[in-house]
N, C-alpha and C positions, 0 to 999 in steps of 0.2 A: 504494500500500500504506500502511495506517495502522498504526502501532505505538506502544506506550508503553514506558517504560523497563523495566517488569517483563517484558514479552514478549521483550525482548532476551535474557533468560536461557534461553528455551526454543526460539527459532526455530532450524531445522536448518541454518543457514549463518552465516557471519561477518557480524555487523551492521556492521562497519567497511566492508564492501563495498557497503552501501546508500548511496544519494545523498540526503541530506536536502533536502527542498523547503521545508517550513514547519512550525513548531510551531503547532498549531491552537489548543489551549486547555489550561488547567490545571484539574484537579479540586480544588475547595476541600474540605479536610478540617477537621473541627471536633471539639473535645473537648466532649462533652455528658454530662449526668448526668440520671438520673431526677429530676424536679422534687421528688418527695417527700423526697429527701435534704436539701433546703433550701439547698444550696450554689449560690452565684451567681458565685463567683470561684474561681480555682485555690487560693488560700490557704484559702478556706473549705472546699474539698473536702479539702485536706490535714488541716485541723482535724477534719473529720467522720471521716476515716479513723483518726485517732489516738484518737478517742472510741469507735470501734467496731473495735478491733484484731482482725485475722484474719477479718473478715466481708465486706469489700468486694472484688468482682471487677471487672476491666475487660477489654474486648476491643478488638482492633485487628488489622488485617492488615499493618500497616506496621512494619518493623524500626526506623526512626528514631523512631516514636512509642513503641516499647518502650524505646528508649534514654532518651527524655525522661521517661517514667514511672519508670524506674529511677533517674534523676538526682534526681527528687523524693523518692523513698524514701531515697536516700543523703544528700541535702543538707538535706531538711526533715523527715525522720523519718516520711514517709507510710507507710501500711500498706495494701497491696492486692496482689492477685495476678492475673496474666494468665490468661484462659481461652480456649480455641479456639472458633471458630464456623465455620459452613459457608457463610454468605452474608449479604447485606444484610438480607433479610427476617427471618432467624433473629436477627440482631444487634438489629434494632429491637424484636422481640418480647422479647428478653432484657432490654434496657434498660428498656422500659416495664413489664415484669413484675417488675422489681426483682431478678431472680436474678443479673444482671450489670448493675448500675446505672450503670456508667461505660463510655463508648465513645469511641473516636477513629475517626471514620468519615466517609465522603463526605457532604457537606452535602445532596446530592440525596436521600439516604435518610431524612433526618430533618427536612427543612424544615417539613413539615406538623405534626410533633409539637412543634417549637419554637414555631411560631405558635400552637398550641393550648395552650401553657403546660404541656405534659406532660413536656417536657425543657427543661433550661437549657443554653444554649450558653456555655461558659466561655472558650474560646480558639480561634483559627484556627491550626492546627498546621503549615501550610505557609507562613506569613508572607506571605500574599497577602490583601489586603482584598477584601471583597465588599459591594455595596450591599444585599444581602439581610440582612446582619447588621452595620449600620454602627457599632454601639456595642460590638461584641465585639473585644477586643484580639488581636493576633498574639502568638506566643511571643516574638518579638523585643521587642515592646512590654513584655512581662513580665520582660525581662532575661535570657531564655534565650540562651546563646551557642552551643549545639550546632547541628548540621545539622538543618534543618527536614525534614519529610516532604513530598516533592514528587512529584506525579503529573502527567505531561504526556502529551498525545496528539499525535503528529506524523505528517506525510505524507512518504513516502519513495518514491524511484524506484529501479529497478535500477541497479547499477553501470554506468558508461559512458554513461548518458543524457546527450546533448549539453547543454551549459550553456544555450544559448538556450531549450531546451525547459523546463529547470528554472526559469529566470527567468520564462518566460511563465506557467507553472503558478502560481508564487508570486504573480505580479502579479494574475492573475484571482481567486485565492483571497482575497487581501487586499481586493480590491474588494467581494467578497461579504460578508466578515466586517466590513467597515467600515460597512456599512449599519446604522444604529441599530436599525431594526425587526428585522432578522435577528439582531443581537447579543442583543437583549432576549428575543426569543421562543425562540431555539434554543440560546442559550449561557448568559446570565446567569440567566435564570429557572430553569435546571436545576442551579444550584449550581456553575457553571463560570465561568472567567474567560478572555477571549480572550488569546492569547499570540502573536499574529501577528508574524512577524519575517522577516528576509531569510534566504536559505539560509546565508550566511556566519555570521550571528548564531546560527542554529540549531546549526551545527557547533560553534561556540565554547561554547554552553550545554551541549551534550551532553558535551563534554570536561570542563567544570567540574563537571557533575553526577556524572560518573563518579568524579572525584577526591573529591567529597564522600561518595559512596557507599562508597568504600574506607575513609574515616575512620569512617563509621557502623559498618561491619562490625568494625573494630578495637575500637571502643568497646563493641559488643554482646557481644564474646567469641565470636561465631559463626565457624566455619571458612569461608574464602572458597570460592565455588563457581564 
């Protein structure tokens, strides 16, 4: 079974009873803007928003990204508002069309537009580097101390699966993903980053991620669910 941290909110059973096998990969998320805005850094985007008060919209599906954008409004006096969207295709159209010129979105949705100079990539919002955008800083590089927006996809087994089976599955998956050709074709080129680890490391990272998520919810002001 493959799950990510967002699916944990809706599955009809206790995720604590699943047995983690391996964290497969992270989705790279990026802050992009319509190139016609002229902003190529976060500070330049803040300046543009101040020059056009009440006119700039942004979109994202990630609560940590909302917290980050709110921190820029509070700390640097930025001026923008979040708008809803229904999916990646709609998001890309809105950014390109200028109706919502700012987006915090999965890199795979916008790689072609960045390469075509139709969008400018300003920051990697989950603090993970990618060779697809070697010159784009992470939020940590820019001095942001809050929790990053993390999206991972992991492989799980039913509760009670014998440890030798878990270890064997982990070992075989690691062999596949360690092949350079496989990594480049099926992971990196799609805006993803391999996150291969041991079952024990995956358990630890899930616990750490949940603690960070609790902090993000507190900072967002949203009620826990």
